[in-house]
C-alpha positions, 0 to 999 in steps of 0.5 A: 676142435676140442675145448674144455668141458666148462666151455662146452657145457656153459650156457649162454645168456638167454637175454642175448638171444632175445637181443639178437632177434630184436637187432635183426628186426631193427635191421629190417627197419622195424621200431621195437620198444626194447624192454629187455636189457637191464641198462640205460640208454645214455641219450635218455638217461645220461650220467651226472654232468659233474661225474662226466666232467670229473672223468674228463678232468681225470684223463686230462690229468693223466690218471691213466696208469694201473689203479691199486688192486683194491681200488684208489684209496680216495674212492674207498674212503668216499665209498665208506662215507657214502655207505655211512650217510646213505645206508647207515653202514660202517665199513672202513676203506680196508673192508671195501673193494673196487672193481670194474662194475659189480660182476667181478665182485660177485664172481670173486665172492663166489670164488672166495667162499665156494668150492667145487661141489659146494651148495649155493642157495638162491631164489628163482627168478634171480640174475646169473646165480645159476651161471656162476654156479656152473662156472665153479661147478657148484651145486646150485639150488634154485628155490622157486618163489611166488607171485603172492610174495612178490617173488621174494624168497621167505625163510620158510622157502629157503630153510629146507635147503640151507643145511651145509650150504656154503653161500646164500645169494640174495638181492634187493631190490631184486633183478629181475622183479623190481620188488624188495624185501620187507623188514620182517621177511629179511629179519627171518632170513637173517635169523635162519642164517644165524641159527645155521651158523651156530650148528657149524664147528670151528673148523667148518666153513660158515654159511656166507651171505651174498647180498646184492644191493646194487639198486638200493638207491632206486626205491619208490614211494614208501618202500624202504631198503633193508640190509642184513647187517643193519637188521642183525649186526651179528651177521657182519662177519658173514655178509658180503655186499655187492654195490656200486655206481652202475644203476643209481647213476645210470653209469653202467658203462663207467664200470665202477662197482664196490663190494664190502664185507669182512676184511679177510674175505675182501682181501681174498676177493682183492687177490682174485680180482687182481689176477683177473685184471678186473679193475675199474679204470683209474680216471673213473675211480678218481672222478667217482671219489669226488662226485659221490661225497657231494651230497647236494649234487647226488641228491639232485641227480638221484631225485630226478632219475628216480622220478623219471624211472618211476613215471615210466614204471607207473605208466607200464604198470597202469597200462597193464592194469587197464588191460587186465580191467578190460578182460585181458589175461595179464597182470603186473606188480606195482613197482617198488625199486630198481628199473624193472616191472614184473608183468604177467602175460597168460597166453600160453596155449593160444593160437596166432592168426597164422595158426601157430600155438604159443607153447610157453613164455618164450613163444609169447615174448617173440610173438609180442616182439613181432606183432606189438613191437615190444620185447620183454624177458621171460622169467625162464631166463632167470631160472624159472620154468618155461611154463611161468608166464611172468616177464621182466620189463626194464624201462631204462632204455625207453622213453615214457612216450615209447612205453605209452605208445606200446600199450595199444600195440600190446592190446591189439596183438593180444586181441588177435589170439584165440 
């Protein structure tokens, strides 16, 4: 049966394909350490007790009707306080939009500022920008980044592609790498955006700056989160922030995200989200409004979550560094933020014991799934070429013990390749 050109040509999620392989092996009784999905196992990392009880109480209080299109006012006011206290950002309730997680916010931001054929610039690897461009029939420009700069884009890499673009889409801490912008690099990108907008005429659409900081509360050690508006306040009219509770409170299924930015853009996004019906459930909004302004409880939860996540990331990083020291062709980048570790497994061209040649990162990944019982996501799922043998490892759905036990299996599997 004939369907739309969009439906016929839209690419599916590469991560879902990997998940299908893992699920099939699990059905066969195999135990797979699944480091693919950017999520938490709620039995390992439950949401805050106070938030959970608040949701239960809100349902008991019959908070089950439609929420306002832009979100419950109490929550928008609480988000305003949260942003001020945690990030030093000043946004009023009418500059904040609540939705069912961050995805509708990203999609509505694209719809609000990008027209068919417009140029959208984003780094590779990055999460889902290529698919949003496909949905809008925009011209996606993937700017390849380097391991030497922790796969974070620089102004010099972006600059050749910015002229005439409608949107620059960046993320820090970055999904899939878990790496972050340093102050200098982000300042140079901000200055580049300011300079470009000075070339635009009064009737011309400016270059908007989508800044996804959903992992901003999950940073480790001395690594500090920076944002464009704090660094360059003159960008305030052009920056659309994506944020929310999903990652910092292990609340991916609670579906409460918040975007904020210029009131005019937020109002347009509000209308789009309203037509999609992509609201966060009202009870969850009511509970979140009460929880995120309790500084003491939020601090206790975040400190404990960050400590456990960092322990898992450190264990995986140290395991790969030991494999590297033992002569294996692997590497990893020290964890900086989010729930991800960037790892390198340079075994393309090697032959398995069965005589099969591993052609690319996808083959390497499926070999490790079957031989080592561990699954990663190749960066090719995030816009790089298949010949880039770097991978995302997500630790939210595994225990520290799972990760520690997986390292010897990886070593044994790689030792079999010739």
